[in-house]
KERO-558846 format. One record per residue (C-alpha): x, y, z; residue in three letters. Coordinates in Angstrom, 1 decimal. Layout:
<pts>
PT      u      v      w type
PT      X      Y      Z  Ala
...
</pts>
This chain:
<pts>
PT      u      v      w type
PT   23.0   18.1   47.9  Met
PT   19.2   18.4   48.4  Pro
PT   19.4   22.0   47.4  His
PT   21.3   21.0   44.2  Arg
PT   18.6   18.3   43.4  Cys
PT   15.8   20.8   43.7  Ser
PT   17.6   23.2   41.5  Gln
PT   18.2   20.5   38.9  Val
PT   14.5   19.5   39.0  Ala
PT   13.3   23.0   38.5  Ser
PT   15.7   23.5   35.5  Ile
PT   14.5   20.3   33.8  Ser
PT   10.8   21.0   34.3  Ser
PT   11.3   24.5   33.1  Gly
PT   13.2   23.2   30.0  Ala
PT   10.3   20.9   29.0  Ala
PT    7.8   23.8   29.4  Gln
PT   10.0   26.2   27.4  Leu
PT   10.4   23.7   24.5  Arg
PT    6.6   23.1   24.4  Gln
PT    5.9   26.9   24.4  Asp
PT    8.5   27.5   21.6  Val
PT    7.0   24.8   19.4  His
PT    3.5   26.0   19.9  Thr
PT    4.2   29.7   19.2  Phe
PT    6.4   29.0   16.2  Arg
PT    3.7   26.7   14.7  Thr
PT    1.0   29.3   15.2  Asn
PT    3.3   32.0   13.8  Arg
PT    4.1   30.2   10.6  Trp
PT    0.6   28.8   10.0  Thr
PT   -1.2   32.0   10.7  Met
PT    1.1   34.4    8.8  Thr
PT    0.7   32.9    5.3  Pro
PT   -3.1   32.7    5.8  Leu
PT   -3.2   36.3    6.9  Ser
PT   -1.0   37.5    4.0  Ala
PT   -3.1   35.6    1.4  Ala
PT   -6.4   36.9    2.8  Met
PT   -5.1   40.4    2.8  Lys
PT   -4.1   40.1   -0.9  Leu
PT   -7.6   38.8   -1.9  Met
PT  -10.3   41.5   -2.0  Ser
PT  -13.8   40.9   -0.9  Glu
PT  -15.1   40.9   -4.5  Arg
PT  -12.6   38.3   -5.7  Lys
PT  -13.5   36.0   -2.8  Arg
PT  -17.2   36.1   -3.6  Lys
PT  -16.4   35.5   -7.3  Phe
PT  -14.3   32.4   -6.3  Tyr
PT  -17.1   31.1   -4.1  Val
PT  -19.6   31.4   -6.9  Ile
PT  -17.2   29.8   -9.3  Leu
PT  -16.7   26.8   -7.0  Val
PT  -20.5   26.4   -6.4  Leu
PT  -21.1   26.6  -10.2  Gly
PT  -18.4   24.0  -10.8  Ala
PT  -20.0   21.7   -8.2  Leu
PT  -23.5   21.9   -9.6  Val
PT  -22.2   21.6  -13.2  Ala
PT  -20.3   18.4  -12.2  Ser
PT  -23.4   16.8  -10.6  Cys
PT  -25.5   17.7  -13.6  Leu
PT  -22.9   16.4  -16.0  Ala
PT  -22.7   13.1  -14.2  Ile
PT  -26.5   12.8  -14.2  Ala
PT  -26.9   13.5  -17.9  Phe
PT  -23.9   11.4  -18.8  Lys
PT  -25.6    8.4  -17.3  Asp
PT  -28.8    9.4  -19.2  Tyr
PT  -27.0    9.5  -22.5  Asn
PT  -25.3    6.2  -21.8  Lys
PT  -28.7    4.6  -21.0  Glu
PT  -30.2    6.1  -24.2  Ala
PT  -27.3    4.6  -26.3  Glu
PT  -27.8    1.2  -24.7  Gln
PT  -31.6    1.3  -25.4  His
PT  -30.9    2.3  -29.0  His
PT  -28.5   -0.7  -29.3  Ala
PT  -31.1   -3.1  -27.9  Ala
PT  -33.8   -1.9  -30.3  Leu
PT  -31.3   -2.3  -33.2  Met
PT  -30.7   -5.8  -32.0  Leu
PT  -34.4   -6.6  -32.1  Leu
PT  -34.8   -5.0  -35.5  Asn
PT  -31.9   -7.1  -36.8  Gln
PT  -33.6  -10.2  -35.5  Ala
PT  -36.8   -9.3  -37.2  Arg
PT  -35.1   -8.5  -40.5  Asp
PT  -33.1  -11.7  -40.4  Ser
PT  -36.3  -13.8  -39.9  Asp
PT  -38.0  -11.9  -42.7  Arg
PT  -35.0  -12.6  -45.0  Leu
PT  -35.1  -16.3  -44.2  Ile
PT  -38.8  -16.4  -45.1  Asp
PT  -38.2  -14.6  -48.4  Glu
PT  -35.4  -17.0  -49.3  Asn
PT  -37.7  -20.0  -48.5  Val
PT  -40.3  -18.6  -50.9  Leu
PT  -37.7  -18.0  -53.6  Leu
PT  -36.4  -21.5  -53.1  Thr
PT  -39.9  -22.9  -53.4  Arg
PT  -40.2  -21.5  -56.9  Ser
PT  -36.6  -22.6  -57.8  Phe
PT  -35.7  -18.9  -58.3  Met
PT  -32.8  -19.1  -55.8  Leu
PT  -29.9  -21.0  -57.2  Leu
PT  -27.9  -21.4  -53.9  Asn
PT  -28.5  -21.2  -50.2  Tyr
PT  -25.7  -18.6  -49.4  Asp
PT  -28.1  -15.9  -48.5  Ser
PT  -30.2  -18.2  -46.4  Met
PT  -27.2  -19.6  -44.5  Val
PT  -26.0  -16.0  -43.8  Ala
PT  -29.4  -15.1  -42.4  Ala
PT  -29.7  -18.1  -40.2  Thr
PT  -26.1  -17.5  -38.9  Thr
PT  -26.9  -13.9  -38.1  Lys
PT  -30.1  -14.9  -36.3  Leu
PT  -28.1  -17.4  -34.1  Leu
PT  -25.5  -14.8  -33.3  Asp
PT  -28.2  -12.4  -32.3  Ile
PT  -29.6  -15.0  -29.9  Cys
PT  -26.2  -15.6  -28.4  Arg
PT  -25.9  -11.8  -27.8  Thr
PT  -29.3  -11.6  -26.2  Met
PT  -28.6  -14.3  -23.7  Thr
PT  -25.4  -12.6  -22.5  Thr
PT  -25.3   -9.9  -19.7  Asp
PT  -24.6   -7.3  -22.3  Asp
PT  -27.5   -8.2  -24.6  Gly
PT  -30.0   -5.7  -23.3  Phe
PT  -27.8   -3.9  -20.7  Asn
PT  -30.5   -4.1  -18.0  Leu
PT  -30.6   -5.4  -14.5  Pro
PT  -31.5   -9.1  -14.1  His
PT  -35.2   -9.5  -14.9  Glu
PT  -36.8  -13.0  -14.8  Tyr
PT  -39.5  -12.1  -17.3  Ala
PT  -37.0  -10.7  -19.8  Leu
PT  -34.7  -13.7  -19.4  Lys
PT  -37.5  -16.2  -19.8  Ser
PT  -38.9  -14.4  -22.9  Ala
PT  -35.4  -14.4  -24.4  Thr
PT  -34.9  -18.1  -23.8  Gln
PT  -38.3  -19.0  -25.4  Val
PT  -37.5  -16.9  -28.5  Tyr
PT  -34.0  -18.4  -28.9  Cys
PT  -35.5  -21.9  -28.6  Ser
PT  -37.9  -21.1  -31.4  Glu
PT  -35.0  -19.7  -33.5  Val
PT  -33.0  -22.9  -33.0  Arg
PT  -36.0  -25.0  -34.0  Thr
PT  -36.6  -23.0  -37.1  Lys
PT  -32.9  -23.3  -38.1  Val
PT  -33.1  -27.1  -37.8  Glu
PT  -36.3  -27.2  -39.9  Val
PT  -34.6  -25.0  -42.6  Ile
PT  -31.7  -27.5  -42.8  Glu
PT  -34.2  -30.3  -43.4  Glu
PT  -36.0  -28.0  -45.9  Tyr
PT  -32.8  -27.5  -47.9  Lys
PT  -32.2  -31.3  -48.1  Thr
PT  -35.8  -31.9  -49.3  Ala
PT  -35.7  -29.1  -51.8  Asn
PT  -32.4  -30.3  -53.3  Ser
PT  -33.8  -33.8  -53.8  Leu
PT  -36.9  -32.2  -55.4  Leu
PT  -34.9  -30.0  -57.7  Arg
PT  -32.7  -32.9  -58.9  Asn
PT  -35.8  -35.1  -59.5  Ala
PT  -37.5  -32.3  -61.4  Arg
PT  -34.5  -31.9  -63.6  Ala
PT  -34.0  -35.6  -64.2  His
PT  -37.6  -36.7  -65.1  Ile
PT  -37.8  -34.7  -68.5  Pro
PT  -34.6  -36.4  -69.6  Val
PT  -36.0  -39.8  -69.0  Ile
PT  -39.4  -39.0  -70.6  Val
PT  -37.6  -38.0  -73.8  Asp
PT  -36.6  -41.6  -74.2  Arg
PT  -40.2  -42.6  -74.7  Phe
PT  -40.7  -40.2  -77.6  Gln
PT  -41.8  -41.9  -80.9  Lys
PT  -42.8  -45.0  -79.0  Thr
PT  -46.1  -46.6  -78.0  Ala
PT  -45.9  -44.5  -74.8  Phe
PT  -45.3  -41.2  -76.5  Asp
PT  -48.7  -39.7  -75.8  Glu
PT  -49.0  -41.0  -72.3  Arg
PT  -45.5  -39.7  -71.3  Ser
PT  -46.5  -36.2  -72.5  Asp
PT  -49.6  -36.3  -70.4  His
PT  -47.5  -37.3  -67.4  Leu
PT  -45.2  -34.2  -67.9  Met
PT  -48.3  -32.0  -68.2  Ile
PT  -49.6  -33.2  -64.8  Phe
PT  -46.2  -32.8  -63.2  Ile
PT  -45.9  -29.2  -64.4  Phe
PT  -49.4  -28.4  -63.2  Arg
PT  -48.6  -30.0  -59.8  Tyr
PT  -45.6  -27.6  -59.4  Phe
PT  -47.7  -24.6  -60.4  Ile
PT  -51.0  -25.3  -58.6  Glu
PT  -49.6  -27.5  -55.7  Gln
PT  -53.0  -29.2  -54.9  Ile
PT  -53.7  -32.8  -54.0  Gly
PT  -55.8  -33.6  -57.1  Glu
PT  -52.8  -33.0  -59.3  Asn
PT  -50.9  -35.6  -57.3  Arg
PT  -53.6  -38.1  -57.8  Asp
PT  -53.6  -37.3  -61.6  Ser
PT  -49.9  -37.9  -61.7  Ile
PT  -50.2  -41.3  -60.0  Glu
PT  -53.0  -42.3  -62.4  Asn
PT  -51.1  -41.0  -65.4  Ser
PT  -48.0  -43.0  -64.4  Ala
PT  -49.7  -46.4  -64.5  Lys
PT  -48.4  -47.0  -68.0  Trp
PT  -44.9  -47.2  -66.5  Ile
PT  -45.8  -50.6  -65.1  Gln
PT  -46.6  -51.8  -68.6  Ile
PT  -43.3  -50.3  -69.9  Ala
PT  -41.4  -52.2  -67.3  Lys
PT  -42.6  -55.5  -68.8  Lys
PT  -41.1  -54.6  -72.2  Asp
PT  -37.4  -55.3  -72.2  Ser
PT  -36.7  -52.4  -74.5  Arg
PT  -38.1  -49.8  -72.0  Tyr
PT  -37.5  -51.7  -68.7  Arg
PT  -34.4  -49.7  -67.6  Glu
PT  -35.9  -46.3  -68.5  Ser
PT  -39.2  -47.2  -66.9  Ala
PT  -37.5  -48.2  -63.6  Leu
PT  -35.5  -45.0  -63.6  Ser
PT  -38.6  -42.9  -64.3  Leu
PT  -40.5  -44.7  -61.6  Glu
PT  -37.7  -44.0  -59.0  His
PT  -37.4  -40.3  -59.9  Ser
PT  -41.1  -39.9  -59.8  Leu
PT  -41.3  -41.4  -56.3  Asn
PT  -38.5  -39.1  -55.1  Ile
PT  -40.3  -36.1  -56.6  Leu
PT  -43.6  -36.8  -55.0  Leu
PT  -42.1  -37.7  -51.5  Asp
PT  -39.8  -34.6  -51.6  Ser
PT  -42.6  -32.4  -52.6  Phe
PT  -44.8  -33.6  -49.8  Ser
PT  -41.9  -33.3  -47.3  Lys
PT  -41.1  -29.8  -48.4  Arg
PT  -44.7  -28.7  -48.0  Ser
PT  -44.8  -30.0  -44.5  Gln
PT  -41.5  -28.2  -43.6  Leu
PT  -42.9  -24.9  -45.3  Glu
PT  -45.9  -25.0  -43.0  Ser
PT  -43.5  -25.3  -40.0  Met
PT  -41.3  -22.5  -41.3  Ile
PT  -44.1  -20.1  -41.8  Phe
PT  -45.9  -20.9  -38.5  Ser
PT  -46.6  -18.1  -36.1  Asn
PT  -44.6  -19.6  -33.2  Ala
PT  -41.4  -17.6  -33.8  Leu
PT  -43.3  -14.4  -34.6  Arg
PT  -45.3  -14.7  -31.4  Glu
PT  -42.3  -15.4  -29.3  Ser
PT  -40.5  -12.4  -30.8  Phe
PT  -43.5  -10.1  -30.2  Ala
PT  -43.6  -11.3  -26.5  Thr
PT  -39.8  -10.6  -26.2  Leu
PT  -40.1   -7.2  -27.7  Glu
PT  -43.1   -6.3  -25.5  Ala
PT  -41.3   -7.6  -22.3  Thr
PT  -38.1   -5.7  -23.1  Tyr
PT  -40.0   -2.4  -23.6  Leu
PT  -41.9   -3.0  -20.3  Lys
PT  -38.8   -3.8  -18.4  Val
PT  -36.9   -0.8  -19.9  Tyr
PT  -39.8    1.6  -19.0  Asp
PT  -39.7    0.4  -15.4  Arg
PT  -35.9    0.7  -15.3  His
PT  -36.1    4.2  -16.9  Glu
PT  -38.6    5.3  -14.3  Asp
PT  -36.2    4.3  -11.5  Arg
PT  -33.3    6.0  -13.3  Ala
PT  -35.3    9.1  -13.7  Glu
PT  -36.1    9.2  -10.0  Arg
PT  -32.5    8.7   -9.2  Phe
PT  -31.4   11.5  -11.5  Arg
PT  -33.9   13.9  -10.0  Asn
PT  -32.7   12.9   -6.5  Gly
PT  -29.1   13.5   -7.6  Leu
PT  -30.0   16.9   -9.0  Ile
PT  -31.8   17.8   -5.8  Gly
PT  -28.9   16.6   -3.7  Leu
PT  -26.4   18.6   -5.7  Ser
PT  -28.5   21.7   -5.2  Ile
PT  -28.7   21.0   -1.5  Phe
PT  -24.9   20.5   -1.3  Leu
PT  -24.4   23.7   -3.3  Ala
PT  -26.4   25.7   -0.7  Phe
PT  -24.7   23.9    2.2  Ala
PT  -21.3   24.6    0.7  Leu
PT  -22.2   28.2    0.1  Phe
PT  -23.3   28.5    3.8  Tyr
PT  -20.1   26.8    5.0  Ile
PT  -17.9   29.0    2.8  Val
PT  -19.7   32.1    3.9  His
PT  -19.2   31.2    7.6  Lys
PT  -15.6   30.3    6.9  Leu
PT  -15.0   33.7    5.2  Leu
PT  -16.5   35.5    8.2  Arg
PT  -14.4   33.4   10.6  Thr
PT  -11.3   34.1    8.5  Thr
PT  -12.0   37.9    8.7  Asp
PT  -12.2   37.6   12.4  Ala
PT   -9.0   35.5   12.6  Leu
PT   -7.2   38.2   10.5  Asn
PT   -8.2   40.8   13.0  Glu
PT   -7.0   38.7   15.9  Leu
PT   -3.8   37.7   13.9  Asn
PT   -2.7   41.3   13.6  Glu
PT   -2.6   41.7   17.4  Thr
PT   -1.3   38.2   17.9  Leu
PT    1.7   38.7   15.6  Glu
PT    3.2   41.3   18.0  His
PT    2.5   39.1   21.0  Lys
PT    4.0   36.1   19.3  Val
PT    7.2   38.0   18.3  Leu
PT    7.6   39.2   21.9  Glu
PT    6.9   35.8   23.4  Arg
PT    9.3   34.1   20.9  Thr
PT   12.0   36.5   21.8  Ser
PT   11.5   35.8   25.5  Asp
PT   11.5   32.0   24.8  Leu
PT   14.7   32.1   22.8  Glu
PT   16.4   34.0   25.6  Thr
PT   15.1   31.4   28.1  Ala
PT   16.3   28.6   25.8  Met
PT   19.8   30.2   25.8  Gln
PT   19.7   30.4   29.6  Gln
PT   18.5   26.7   29.7  Leu
PT   21.5   25.6   27.6  Ala
PT   23.8   27.4   30.1  Val
PT   22.0   25.8   33.0  Asn
PT   22.4   22.4   31.4  Gln
PT   26.1   22.9   31.1  Gln
PT   26.3   23.9   34.7  Val
PT   24.3   20.8   35.7  Leu
PT   26.7   18.5   33.8  Thr
PT   29.7   20.2   35.5  Gln
PT   27.9   20.0   38.9  Ser
PT   27.4   16.2   38.4  Thr
PT   31.0   15.8   37.6  Lys
PT   32.0   17.7   40.7  Met
PT   29.6   15.6   42.7  Ser
PT   31.4   12.5   41.4  Ala
PT   34.8   14.0   42.4  Leu
PT   33.4   14.6   45.9  Gly
PT   32.5   11.0   46.2  Glu
PT   36.0   10.0   45.2  Met
PT   37.7   12.7   47.3  Ala
PT   38.6   10.3   50.1  Gly
PT   40.1    7.7   47.8  Gly
PT   42.1   10.3   45.9  Ile
PT   43.4   11.9   49.1  Ala
PT   44.6    8.4   50.2  His
PT   46.0    7.8   46.7  Glu
PT   48.1   11.0   47.1  Ile
PT   49.0   10.7   50.8  Asn
PT   50.5    7.3   50.3  Thr
PT   53.2    8.4   47.8  Pro
PT   53.7   11.6   49.8  Leu
PT   54.5    9.5   52.9  Ala
PT   56.9    7.5   50.8  Ser
PT   58.6   10.6   49.6  Ile
PT   58.9   11.9   53.2  Leu
PT   60.4    8.6   54.4  Leu
PT   62.8    8.4   51.4  Thr
PT   63.9   12.1   51.9  Ser
PT   64.7   11.5   55.6  Glu
PT   66.6    8.3   54.6  Met
PT   68.6   10.3   52.0  Leu
PT   69.4   13.0   54.6  Gln
PT   70.9   10.4   56.9  Arg
PT   72.6    8.6   54.0  Ser
PT   74.4   11.8   52.9  Thr
PT   76.0   12.0   56.3  Gln
PT   77.4    8.5   55.9  Arg
PT   78.2    9.0   52.2  Asp
PT   76.1    6.0   50.9  Glu
PT   75.9    6.9   47.2  Ala
PT   74.2    3.7   46.0  Glu
PT   71.4    4.0   48.5  Lys
PT   71.0    7.7   47.6  Ile
PT   70.5    6.9   43.9  Gln
PT   67.8    4.3   44.7  Lys
PT   66.0    6.8   47.0  Gly
PT   66.1    9.5   44.3  Leu
PT   64.7    7.1   41.7  Ala
PT   61.9    6.2   44.1  Asn
PT   61.1    9.8   44.7  Ile
PT   60.9   10.5   41.0  Ile
PT   58.7    7.5   40.4  Lys
PT   56.4    8.6   43.2  Thr
PT   56.2   12.2   42.0  Val
PT   55.3   10.9   38.5  Gln
PT   52.5    8.9   40.1  Arg
PT   51.2   12.0   41.9  Ile
PT   51.5   14.0   38.7  Ser
PT   49.3   11.5   36.9  Lys
PT   46.7   11.8   39.6  Ile
PT   46.7   15.5   39.5  Val
PT   46.6   15.6   35.6  Val
PT   43.7   13.2   35.7  Gly
PT   41.9   15.4   38.2  Leu
PT   42.5   18.5   36.2  Arg
PT   41.3   16.8   33.0  Arg
PT   38.3   15.3   34.5  Phe
PT   37.2   18.5   36.2  Ser
PT   37.7   20.7   33.2  Arg
PT   34.6   22.0   31.3  Asp
PT   34.7   20.1   28.0  Ser
PT   31.3   21.2   26.6  Ser
PT   32.9   23.4   23.9  Ala
PT   35.5   20.8   22.7  Glu
PT   35.2   18.9   19.5  Ser
PT   35.4   15.1   19.2  Ala
PT   38.8   13.8   18.2  Arg
PT   40.5   10.5   17.7  Ser
PT   41.2    9.1   21.2  Ser
PT   42.8    5.9   22.4  Glu
PT   40.3    4.3   24.7  Leu
PT   42.9    2.4   26.7  Ser
PT   44.4    5.7   27.8  Ser
PT   41.0    7.1   28.7  Val
PT   40.1    4.1   30.9  Ile
PT   43.6    4.2   32.5  Glu
PT   43.2    7.8   33.5  Glu
PT   39.7    7.1   34.8  Thr
PT   40.9    4.2   36.9  Leu
PT   43.6    6.4   38.5  Ile
PT   40.8    8.5   40.0  Leu
PT   38.9    5.6   41.5  Cys
PT   41.4    2.9   41.7  Gly
PT   42.2    3.4   45.4  Glu
PT   38.6    3.3   46.4  Lys
PT   38.0    0.0   44.4  Leu
PT   41.2   -1.5   45.8  Lys
PT   40.3   -0.6   49.4  His
PT   36.9   -2.3   49.0  Ser
PT   38.5   -5.5   47.5  Gly
PT   36.9   -5.1   44.1  Ile
PT   38.9   -6.6   41.3  Ala
PT   39.1   -4.6   38.1  Val
PT   40.1   -6.1   34.8  Thr
PT   40.5   -4.3   31.5  Val
PT   40.3   -6.0   28.1  Asp
PT   43.7   -6.0   26.3  Glu
PT   42.0   -5.4   23.0  Lys
PT   41.5   -1.8   24.1  Leu
PT   45.2   -1.1   23.4  Ile
PT   45.3    0.6   20.0  Gly
PT   41.5    0.9   19.8  Cys
PT   40.6    4.5   18.8  Tyr
PT   37.2    6.1   18.9  Ala
PT   35.9    9.5   17.7  Asn
PT   35.0   11.2   21.0  Cys
PT   35.8   13.9   23.6  Val
PT   37.9   11.8   26.1  Pro
PT   36.9   13.9   29.1  Glu
PT   33.2   13.2   28.5  Gln
PT   33.7    9.5   27.8  Val
PT   35.8    9.3   31.1  Ser
PT   32.9   11.0   33.0  Gln
PT   30.4    8.3   31.6  Val
PT   32.8    5.4   32.4  Ile
PT   33.4    6.8   35.9  Leu
PT   29.7    7.1   36.5  Asn
PT   29.2    3.5   35.5  Leu
PT   32.1    2.3   37.7  Ile
PT   30.7    4.2   40.7  Asn
PT   27.3    2.6   40.1  Asn
PT   29.0   -0.8   40.0  Ser
PT   30.9    0.0   43.1  Phe
PT   27.7    0.8   45.0  Asp
PT   26.0   -2.4   43.7  Ala
PT   28.8   -5.0   44.4  Val
PT   30.6   -3.8   47.5  Gln
PT   28.4   -5.8   49.8  Glu
PT   28.4   -9.0   47.6  Leu
PT   30.7  -12.0   48.4  Pro
PT   32.1  -11.9   44.8  Glu
PT   33.2   -8.5   43.8  Lys
PT   34.6   -7.6   40.4  Trp
PT   34.3   -5.2   37.5  Ile
PT   35.3   -5.9   33.9  Gln
PT   35.7   -3.5   31.0  Ile
PT   35.5   -5.3   27.6  Lys
PT   35.6   -4.0   24.0  Ser
PT   34.4   -5.1   20.6  Arg
PT   35.1   -3.3   17.3  Val
PT   33.1   -3.4   14.1  Ser
PT   33.6   -1.6   10.8  Glu
PT   32.3    1.8   12.0  Ser
PT   31.5    1.3   15.7  Lys
PT   33.4    0.7   18.9  Val
PT   31.5   -1.1   21.8  Tyr
PT   32.6   -0.7   25.4  Leu
PT   31.0   -3.0   28.0  Ser
PT   31.2   -2.2   31.7  Val
PT   30.2   -5.5   33.5  Ile
PT   30.1   -6.1   37.3  Asp
PT   29.4   -9.2   39.4  Ser
PT   25.8   -8.1   40.1  Gly
PT   23.0  -10.4   39.1  Leu
PT   21.3   -7.9   36.8  Gly
PT   18.5   -5.4   37.0  Ile
PT   14.8   -6.3   37.3  Pro
PT   12.8   -5.7   34.1  Glu
PT   10.4   -3.1   35.6  Pro
PT   13.4   -1.0   36.7  Ile
PT   15.2   -1.4   33.3  Gln
PT   12.5    0.8   31.6  Lys
PT   13.2    3.7   34.0  Lys
PT   17.0    3.5   34.2  Leu
PT   17.7    6.4   31.9  Met
PT   14.9    8.7   33.2  Gln
PT   16.1   11.8   35.1  Pro
PT   15.8   11.7   38.9  Phe
PT   15.2    7.9   39.0  Phe
PT   17.4    6.1   41.4  Thr
PT   17.4    2.9   43.4  Thr
PT   19.9    4.2   46.0  Lys
PT   19.0    5.3   49.5  Glu
PT   17.9    8.9   50.0  Leu
PT   20.9   11.2   50.0  Gly
PT   23.2    8.8   48.2  Lys
PT   22.2    9.6   44.6  Gly
PT   20.5   12.2   42.5  Thr
PT   19.2    9.9   39.8  Gly
PT   20.9   12.1   37.1  Leu
PT   24.1   10.1   36.4  Gly
PT   22.7    7.7   33.8  Leu
PT   20.5   10.3   32.2  Ser
PT   23.4   12.7   31.7  Ile
PT   25.7    9.9   30.6  Ser
PT   23.1    8.9   28.0  Lys
PT   22.9   12.5   26.7  Gly
PT   26.7   12.7   26.5  Leu
PT   27.1    9.5   24.5  Ile
PT   24.2   10.4   22.1  Glu
PT   25.8   13.8   21.5  Ala
PT   28.7   11.7   20.0  His
PT   26.4    9.9   17.7  Gly
PT   26.6    6.9   19.9  Gly
PT   24.3    5.0   22.3  Glu
PT   24.3    3.9   25.9  Leu
PT   22.0    1.0   26.9  His
PT   21.6   -1.8   29.4  Tyr
PT   22.3   -5.3   28.0  Asp
PT   19.6   -7.6   29.4  Ser
PT   21.0  -10.7   27.7  Ser
PT   24.1  -10.7   30.0  Cys
PT   23.9  -12.9   33.1  Arg
PT   25.5  -10.2   35.2  Asn
PT   24.9   -6.4   35.2  Thr
PT   26.2   -4.9   31.9  Cys
PT   26.0   -1.5   30.3  Phe
PT   27.2   -1.0   26.7  Val
PT   28.6    2.2   25.3  Ile
PT   28.6    2.5   21.5  Thr
PT   30.9    5.1   19.9  Leu
PT   31.8    5.9   16.3  Pro
PT   35.2    4.5   15.2  Ser
PT   37.9    7.1   14.6  Ala
PT   38.8    5.5   11.3  Thr
PT   35.2    5.7    9.9  Glu
PT   33.9    9.1   11.0  Met
PT   35.0   12.7   10.9  Lys
PT   35.0   14.5   14.2  Ala
PT   31.6   16.2   14.8  Pro
PT   31.3   19.3   16.9  Val
PT   29.3   18.2   19.9  Leu
PT   26.2   20.4   20.6  Glu
PT   25.5   21.1   24.3  Arg
</pts>
């Protein structure tokens, strides 16, 4: 047994090393071969051309990015200048409309309203983040706020100006109509003088003409006393007061409109913007120069790296030519070793099975000796009975012999089936109750002799799984032997085999009266050569091989830690849901 364990250990360690070597050499082979073939196809001249092409594309991309930003900034600067020019033009148009309105040459205020609306829209644009498209500058923001404040003030003054001018225009149109009523009266000449002074006041717009109008209008007081002219005189006096007040109000508003406050704030805003833009442009120019310098540096660095890479690739190509032969030779050796490893693994599985049979040999011998002794006694009894001609007793004895021989036959068939090499067999639909029954025949006497009660779930009858029955029997026998070793010294000794069926899976649970397995040991249960048994009583390969056999079926073997006792669960594909796979060994 120690010799067998050392042989198994050497086979497993060699298997791991062989798998690693095969993976490494196959990877190197398939990664180096395309590179070598590609580099052989590409001439030295083409490689240099591609390197220069890549470098040129890199430099061109950096320059394109730099000058793209430059063009974008130029467009934004042009848009800002256009905005300032529009503000200046709108202000000039407002002043022109005021002058035309002053001379009554503008019949409506549509043009003036459009200009003021445009100027307010420009102010709103300036105060947004997209107004000048520059980083936040306190000086520019402050100048913009001052200018827009002056614009709003001017717009408010213009609204008052339109009101005063409308009153003045209405009074100017109404006074001549009233004066005509005094024609061919005692006030005829004095009313004409009044109209002359009014026209002169509109033309010259000086204070002396206002005094002349007030002096010339004194006759209106006399006309109010005459009942014939009282109503016309009152109307003329009212219209004349409106005219003089509106004219004075309009003059004050005009002086506010034509003041230099708005023009000065605009000049400050324009100068501040140009100063901020120049400062920002200087920073952008330095950044562009740095970007161009960096792209040139990266181009040279890339050229150096690619040059070194090409030289290294050439060296690798030379090495690859010699390595290819070595890899092919080594791969052939490794494939041969892998084939030998597969054979050794089959031998290992069969050896483990024989080891289990060795452990059960005493129980099986007792299982066979007992019916053989019964046959011997019955035969001797039949021999004596034939001398006395006891036919009924002879018939009973023969029936007992037949039954006992059938029992021995089952044991022998089970032994032959269990010991047979099933590695090349395919999975098939198998009734699990028969598999378990044949397995228990092999170990039943040992369990019975140790006083271990075994119960099998009745649900297993008619339950089919897609498996190789000999391999499943080997796994179940291994689990039962482990349970036997664990519970034979306990006061309560029993083993239960339960089942559960789902749509596509069959679950077999082997439970014993043990109190479970500690958590640190649970993690190592399926590892090869791990055992908790005493030295010489176990190889530590049973669970590892069992796990491999079940996984080859597409199933699973695991320890159920949720059970209060010790429980291992075998999961197999249901025979009604899966086709029989060919198990790989």
